[in-house]
C-alpha positions as CSV (number, residue, x, y, z in Angstrom):
1,X,-0.1,0.0,0.0
2,X,1.3,3.4,-0.9
3,X,2.2,5.6,2.1
4,X,0.2,8.8,2.5
5,X,1.2,12.0,4.3
6,X,0.1,11.8,7.9
7,X,-0.4,15.5,8.3
8,X,-1.1,18.3,6.1
9,X,1.6,20.8,4.9
10,X,4.7,20.4,2.8
11,X,6.3,17.1,2.5
12,X,9.5,16.5,4.5
13,X,11.8,13.6,3.9
14,X,11.3,11.2,6.8
15,X,14.3,10.9,9.2
16,X,13.9,7.1,9.0
17,X,15.0,7.0,5.4
18,X,18.4,5.5,6.1
19,X,19.8,6.2,2.6
20,X,21.1,9.3,0.9
21,X,18.9,11.1,-1.5
22,X,18.5,9.0,-4.7
23,X,20.1,6.0,-2.9
24,X,17.1,3.8,-2.2
25,X,17.8,1.3,-4.9
26,X,21.5,1.0,-4.0
27,X,20.7,0.6,-0.3
28,X,18.2,-2.2,-1.1
29,X,15.2,-0.2,0.0
30,X,13.6,-0.3,-3.4
31,X,14.1,-2.4,-6.5
32,X,13.7,0.6,-9.0
33,X,12.1,4.0,-9.5
34,X,10.1,5.8,-12.1
35,X,9.8,9.6,-12.7
36,X,6.8,11.5,-11.3
37,X,4.9,11.8,-14.7
38,X,5.0,7.9,-15.1
39,X,3.8,7.3,-11.5
40,X,1.1,9.9,-11.4
41,X,-1.5,7.4,-12.8
42,X,-1.3,5.1,-9.9
43,X,0.5,7.0,-7.1
44,X,-1.0,10.6,-7.6
45,X,1.0,13.7,-7.8
46,X,4.4,13.8,-6.1
47,X,4.4,15.7,-2.8
48,X,7.3,18.0,-3.9
49,X,9.1,18.9,-7.1
50,X,12.0,16.7,-8.2
51,X,10.7,13.5,-6.7
52,X,10.5,10.0,-8.2
53,X,8.4,6.9,-7.1
54,X,10.5,4.2,-5.7
55,X,8.9,0.8,-5.8
56,X,9.4,-2.4,-4.0
57,X,7.5,-4.9,-6.1
58,X,7.4,-5.6,-9.9
59,X,3.9,-4.0,-10.4
60,X,5.6,-0.6,-9.6
61,X,2.4,0.3,-7.8
62,X,3.7,-0.1,-4.2
63,X,5.8,2.0,-1.9
64,X,7.2,5.5,-1.6
65,X,8.2,9.0,-2.9
66,X,11.7,10.2,-2.5
67,X,13.9,12.6,-4.3
68,X,15.3,11.5,-7.7
69,X,18.9,10.6,-8.1
70,X,21.1,13.4,-9.1
């Protein structure tokens, strides 16, 4: 299930993300990522500019937003 913001207001990168920005795949937290435009159909709009949808299953419909690799 996709994670939703628990409170209103601007998105803030959670402190429990234990990887550097753009490092979720390298750290094993995700198996891949897609850009915001591709993810918008199933994940909705990104919470902030410059974000990608990181997925943990082959359907690419599950998991979390984080900033795109640089």
